[in-house]
N, C-alpha and C positions, 0 to 999 in steps of 0.2 A: 185529677187533682180536686181537692175539696173546694166547693163553691165559695166558702167563706175566705179561703186563702186567695182565690182568684180575685174576689172583690177587694181584699186588702191591697193586693199588688196593684190593681187598677187605680185605686184611690191614691196610693203612694206615688203613682206616675202622673197624676193629673197636673201637678205643679211643674212638671218637667216637659221640655220639648224632646220627645222620643220619636225617632224615625227608624223604620225597619225597611230597608230596600230589599226587593226580591231579585231573582237571578237576572231578569231582563235589564235592570238598571246597571248591574255590575258588568255583564258581558257587553253591553252597548257602550261602556266607557262614560257613563253619565254621572256617576257618583261624585267624582272629583269636581266636575263643573258645577254641580248643584251646591256643593259646599262653598266653592269659591264665589259663586253668585249669591250666596247667603239665602238660597231658597230652602235649605235645611241647615239646622244648627243644633246646638245642645248635644244630646246623646244619640249616637248611631249604633244600632244593634244589627250585627250580621249573623244570621243563623249558621251554625256549623255545618249544616247540610249543604249550604251553598259552597263552602270551602271544599267539602267532599266532592261535590260535582265538578268544581273547577280543577281539582287535583286529578280526578278521573279523566277529564277531557284534555288537560295539559299533558298527561302521560301519553296520550294518543297524538300529541303534537298538534292540537288544534289551536290556530292562531288566536281566536277570540278568547279562549280560556287563558292562554298565556298573558294576553293583554289585560284580562280581568284580574288576574293575580297581581300584575304590576300596578293596576289601578288601586287595589286595596293597600298595597305597600305605600303608595303616594298619599293616600288618605291617612295612613298611620303616621306619616311624617307630620301631617297637619295637627295630629293629636299632641305631638311633642311640642308644638308651638302654642298649645293651649287654645286652639281654635275650635276644637270639638272633643267629645269623648267617644272613643270607639270601643265597643264591647262585642264579644262573641258568645252566643248562648245557644242552647238546644243540643239535642243528642244527634250524633251521626248514625242514622238508621240505614240498614241495608234495604234497598228498594230496587225496583225493576231496572234492568239495563236496556230495555226498549225505550228509545229516547222520548217518544210522545207520552208514554206512561210515567217515565221518570220525571219529566218536567211537571206533569199534572200533580204527582205526589209531592214534589218539591214545593210547588205553589201552595198546596194545601197546608204543608208544614209551616211555611212562612206566615200564612194567614192566621193560623192558630196562635203563633207567637205574638203577632200584632194584636189579636183579640185579648190574649192573656195580659199583655203589657199596657193595654189601652193606648197603643202607640199609633202613629200615622204610617200606613203602609205606602211605600213609594214604589211605583210600578210604571213600566212602559208597555205593559201587556193589557190590551183592551178588555179581554175576557176576564183576566185577573181583577181588573178594576171594577167591572160590573158585579162579579161574584162577591168581592169584598164589601162593596157598598150595600148589597142585598143582605149581608150578614151584620150590618151596622158598624163596620170597621171604617175608621177615617182613612181617606186615601189622598195621595198626591199623585195625580196622573200626569205623566210626561209624554206628550205626543211626539212621536219620532219623525213622522213624515213632514218635511219642510224643505224648502229650497235652500241650498247651502252655497257658500262661496266656492271658488275653484280649488282644486287640489294643488298642493305645493309642487307636486311632480310636473304639473302642466307648464311650469316655467321653462322646462327643458325642450318644449316643442316650439317649432315655428311652422309656417304654412306648408313647408316641403317635407316635414318630418313624418315618417310612417310609424316608427317605433323608437322608444327610449329604453336603454339597457343600463341598469344600475346594479353594481355588485360590490360587496365589501372589499376593501383593499384594492379597488380599481377606480380609474377615472370614469366619469359618466360618458356614455357613448350613444350615438343615435344612427338610425338608418334613414337616409334621406334620398329623395329623387322621385322616380315614378316607376310603375310596374315594369320589371325586367331590366331596369337601369338604376338599381339601388347602389348607394355608396355608404359604407359603414365608417363613421368618423368619430373622433373624439370631440366632445363639446365643452368640456371644462378640464383644467389641468389638475385641480385638487382631487386627491384620492378620497373616496368615501369610506367611513368606518362602519362597523357592524351596527353601532349605535345610530348612525345616520340612516341606514337602511331600515332599521327597526322603527325609527320615528316616522319615516315615510309610510311604512307598512301599516302602522297603527292608525295613522290619519286616514289612510285609504279605507281600511276595514270599518272604522267608526262612521265615516261620512257616507259610505255605501249603504250602511244600515239606516241612516237618517234621511237619505235622499229618496224621494218617491220614484225617481226614474232610474234607480240603481239597485243592485242586489248582489249578494254573495252567491255565486253559482255553485261552487264546489269547495268543500273544506275537508281535507284529508290530513293524515299524519305527515307533515313535512311540506304541504303545499296548500295554497288557497287561490282560487280563481274567481275574479270579481268582474262584473260588468258595471262600470261607473259611467253612466250616460253613454257616450259613444266610444269610451275607452275600454278595451279588454286588457285586464291586468292579471298577471301571473306572479304570485309571490312564492318563492321556495326558500327553505331554511334547513339547517342540519336536523336530523341526520340524512335527509333525502339528498340534499346538495352539500357541498363542502363549505358553504358559507351562505349568508343571506343574499338574496338576489331578487330584483324586481324587473319584470319585462312588461312594458306598457305599450299597447298597439292601438292605433286608431286609423280609420280610413282616411287617406289623403284627400279623396274626392268621391262624392256620391254622384254617379253618372246615370243618365237616362238612356234608353235604347236608341233614341235619335242620335245621340253623340257617338255611337259606334258606327254610324254610316253604313248600315247593313244593306245588302242587296234586297230588292223587293221580293225576289224569289224566296229568300230565306224568311222574310217576314211572313209570307204566305204559308210557308211550311210550319212555322211556329204557331200561326193562328189556326190552321186547318188540320194538320196531320201529325205533327211531332208530339208524341205522348210519352216516349221513353228516351229522355235526353240526358246525356252525360256532358258535363262541362269540365273539360280536362286541361291540364297545364302544369308546369313546374311551380313550386312554391314561390309566392311573391309576384306572380305575373298577372293577378287581377281576376281570379276565378270567382271569388265571393262578391267582388264588386259587380261583375257581370250578372251574377245571380240576383243581386239586389235589384238591378235594372229590369231583369226578366220577370221577377216576382211582381214588381210594380206595373210592368207592361200587361201581364195577365190580369191583374186587379183592374186596371183601366179598361180591359176588354170585357169587364163584367164577369170574370171568372172568380170562383171561390178558391183562395190560395191560403195554404198553411205551410209552416216550415218546421223542420226538426233540426236543431242545432246543438253543438257542444263546443264552446258555450254559445249562448244566445247573443250574437254580436252583429247580426245583419241590421241595417238601418232601414226600416220599412214603414209604410203607412200604418196607423193604429188599427185599421180594419183587418190587417193580416195577423192571425194568431201565430205566435212563435212558441213551439214546444221545446223543452229541454230534455236531451237524452240522459243528462246527469240526474234528473229528478225522477223520471218515469222509466220503467223497463221497456224493452222493445215490444213485449207482449201487450203492455198497456197502451203504448202508442199505436200499435197495430189495431187494437180494438177501437180506440177512439177515432182513428182515421177511417176505418171501415164503416163505422156508424154515422160519422159526420159527413162523409162523402164529398170531400173537396174536389174541385176540378183538377187542381194541381197541388202536389206536395213537393217541397224542395228539401232535400237532405244535404246539409252542409256540415260535415262531409262524410263520404263513404270510406270507412277505415277497416272494419273487421268483418268476420263472417256473418255476424248478426245483422250488420248494416246491409250487406249484400242480400241477405234473406228478406229483410224488411222491404227493400227496394223492389225485389222480385215479386213478393207476395202482393204488395199494394198495386203494382203495375198490372199483374195478371188478374187482379180483382176489378180492374177498369179505371183506376186512378191514374191521371197523368202524373208522371214523375220526372223530376229534375234532380240529378245527383252530381255533387262536386267530388272530383276524384283526382289525386295526384298522378301525373303521368308526364314523361318527357316527350312523348309523341302520341298522336291520336290513337293508333292501333294498340298501344300499351293499355289504354283505358279499357278497351274491349277485352283484351286478353286477361285482364284481372278478373273478369266474370267467368272465363272458360275454366271448367273444373268445378266451379261453385254452382253452376246450373247446367242442365243438359244443353249441348250445342244446338239442337233443333229449336230450343226455346229462346235462344239469344235474340233473334230479330223481334220476337214478341215482347221482350223486356226492354231492349235497346233498339231504337230506330234511327237515332241521330246523335252524332258526337260533334261537339263544338270545341275546338281547341283554342285556348286563349294564350297569346304570346305577346309579351311586353304591353299588356293592357288592352290589346286589340283582338278582334276575332280573326283567327288564322284559318287553317283548313277546316272544312266541315265535311264529315263523312255520313253516308246513309247506308243502312243495312237492309237486306232483303234475303228471303230464302228461295232457292230454286233447286231443280233436279237436273243434273247434266253430267257430262264427262268432264272431270277436272282439266283445267288448262295444262297442256303438256302431255296428256294421255290421248290415246287414239281409239282404243277399243270401246264399242258401245256398251259391252257388258260390264264396264268399269264405272258406269254412271252411278251417281249417288246424290243424296241431299247435300247441298253446298250453301253456306252463308256467303253471299257476295257483299263486299264492302267497297262502295264506289265513292268517288269524289262528288260531292253534292252539286257543285257548280258545273263541272265538265262532263259528268256521268262516266268518267274513265274508271275502269275496273282496277282497283288498287290492290285488293287482297281477296283470296279465297280461303275459307275455313271449312274443313271437313275431316271426317274420321278416315283413317287408313289403318286397317288392322285394329289394334288397340290404342293407337295414337290419335290425338287430335292435333291437326297441323294447321298452321297459318302460313300461307304461301304468298310472298310479295310478288304479284304478277308483273308489274312494271319493271321492277328491278330484275326479275328472273328473265324477262324478254331481252333486257339490255346486256346482261353480263353472263348468263348461264348458257353453255353449249349443250349440257346434258339436262334432260328434263328433271325437275325437282321430284317428280313422282318416282323416278328411278332411285334417287338417293333415299327418299322416304321409305320406299318398298324394301330397299336393301337393309336399312337399319331395322325396320319392323320385322322382316323375316329373320334377320340375324338374332335379334333379341328373342324372338319366339322359339327358334331352333335351339338356342343356348339353354332355354328353360327346360327343354325336353331331353337334352343330352347331359352326360356326366360333366361335372365342372372341368373347364379348361380343355375340353375336347377340341382338337384342331379342326378348323373348317374354313372354307373359302367360298365366297359368293361372287358370281359374275352376273351381270344383267344386260344381255344382248339387246333387249327391247323393253318397251314400257310394260308389257304384260307377260314377261317370261323371265325366269331366274334359273341359273345353273348353280346347284349347290354341290360343292365338293366336301365330302366327309370321309373318314376312315372306313374301310370296307366292313369292319365289325359293327358299325353303327347304322349302316344303310337299311337293314331289315327293320330295325326299330323305327326309323323315321318314316319309311314307306307304310309299314303296318300290314296286317293280314288283308289280302286282296286289295291292297292300296288304299285302305280306309283312312289311315292316318294322314297320308299325303293329300288325299282328296279333301279332307276336312280342313287341313291347313291352307290349301289353295283357295277354298271358298272364303275362309276367314281373311286371308291377306288380299285376295283379289287378283292373283297372278298365277300363271302356270309354273310348276317347279320341276326341273329336270335334275334328278339326284345322280351324282357320279362319284366314282371312287377318287379320293384325294391323291392316291399314288400316281394316277394318270396325269395329274396336273404338274408335269415336271419342268415346264418351261416358263414358270412364273417370273423368275429373275431375268431370263433372257428376254421375255416380252417386255418387262419393265425397262430393260436397257434399250430395246428398240424404240420404246416410246420416250426415250430420253428423260425418264423420271429421275429426279435427284433424291438422294437419301435424305431423311428427315433428321434435323438436329434434335437431340434429346439428352436428358441427364438420367443416368440409371443409379438406383440406390438398392443395394443388396443388404437387407437386414435379416434378423433371425426368423421372421415370419413370412415376409413377402419380398419379391423383387419388383421394384417400382420404376416406371419409366415416366419422366416428367417432360411435358411439352409446352410450347408456347400456347397461350389461350386461344389463338386462332384455329388450333386443331381440335377444339372441343367438339364432340359428337361426330368426328371423322373416323372412318375405318382405316386401320393401319395393318399392313402386312409385315410379319416378322420373318427374317431370313437369318440363318447361321451358315456362313461360308457358302452363300448362293443357294442353300437348300431351304425351301419354304417350310416354316414351322407352324404358324397359325395366324389368324386375323383377329383383331380385337378393336373395340370402339373406345375412343378417348372420352373420359368422363367430363362433366361440366367444370370440374376443378383442374382439368388439363393433365390427367394422369391415367395410366393403365397399371393395375396391380395384378401380379400372378403369384399364387400361393406357392411357397417353397416346397410344400408337401406334395404338390401335383407333379405329374410326369413332365409337363411343360416347364414348371419351375425348376425341376432337377436338370433338365436339358439346358436351360439358361445358365444355371450355376456352373455346370460342367464346361459350357462354352467360355464363360468368364475365366475359370480356373485354368483352362488350356489355351488361353489367348486366341480363341477363335473369333472371327469377325461377326458381330451382330449388326445387321443392316435393317433399317426400317424404311418402308416406302408407303406412300398413299395407296390405298386399295383401289381396285378397278372402279372407274366411274366417279371417283371423288375429285 
């Protein structure tokens, strides 16, 4: 634009109070307050690029943008009352969709307009304020960070309240009590409207941005997560949820390690040797509360402690750095922690594959790790790592599991690696690497974890000794060999497995399949024996003619089932207690085949197979189909 025109416009504006707010003033919800407090008056010019930015963000369902648009609407209402003049100027220009570049370009556009109009630039952005002043632009800087009064939502809390739940068209509710003994109750009779929830949400967002001890952790389309002092607040809205909802959670009590009354033996382990710790328990039982105490304990032991949280809601000493998973990538956190070398890193909590990988990598690099993980019992916490890391690495990554129940430390497990014959087996040549899981206080062997064939198995030793008459190794071997054999035979081939001892199996298959299973010079069967770890005696299925009679002698009762014959499959539905069990199928006392029940409690047979045709013929001719538990089950 011609310099003469600019000069004339500037001179024309000298006698007017002209204020131009930037994006920081609008999205922080400060514009209306500044007008009401008479800090700005006269003419307010909002650049159209700000409207464009708000529209873009609002279409992505970002709360701050929605509230920013509502803020402008309220200021527009003041214009109708002749309190101010509101104008919109400037071109809507296409600019970068990368947020940091977009805001930089937007700030420059607004500065240029303020310079052109010889107006006062109103900003809450410190960098914007410095740049504008250096360019000779008049500014009104609004400092955001100051202590504020309490949130309105805090009125719903008392000393026993852990969380408050507000939802449109519902009465306010709260969860009260103590870990493991929560009660969900109504706290007011009046139903909340969507306007009520929006009002609470707007106040929370605005005050979180103004309070120096608070921050907006995550803002996505449909949800906003805020840490307001010691409150973790989740706001959801349509279309993500079917209505506005606010969930506000706070710790009922901040505990110290002394308050847990731990055994001195456990204290010593935590100080001296525990470096791969899982803190496990069901939701609401106090896992994060314990981790707060543990982090402070390590800090007081002169350890360097850092945390990775999502969101950052642990209440910790200021010397402990808290990183957010929502701001940084796992790769960035990995690099930061490897370079800064803390003594302990606490991950609250381990949820996805990336979290498991981060925990493993940092632990194997020598960092002491503490991970919070949801589990209904201690062994479940360990099993969540199985399959994500090699079994032999598990004790190097996890050495201690602390189970939290009703706010107190329950069972503590320790892990170690050894080489031995699994419990229940007898042959020395079956020895293998085994992860032993022992009760930390009694040293009793609770579980053994090892590979058998292609399976990784977790065997409950105490329970097995009490209730099992058949070695678990036999059942594991039977399942493993059956799955392996079925992979090498045509689909639905009849077969039968018996296991007379821990290290031998009798395999019954049709005569026409025997040669294939044994292989030239016995190579196939030798290879399979080495892989499974047991001897295999292959016999013809036709010779196994007394299966039904043997079952009767053993007083085996037939299994209840529901059969479904459809166009593609014949399905047998069982009670869930039969999952992973082997079932023998008989038609009029004649053995037909053996199959394993799936995790969903069913066995399916294709109608196109020979076995499927036999089952269909049996049904159509009213022949009796009997199902019995297989040998050894």
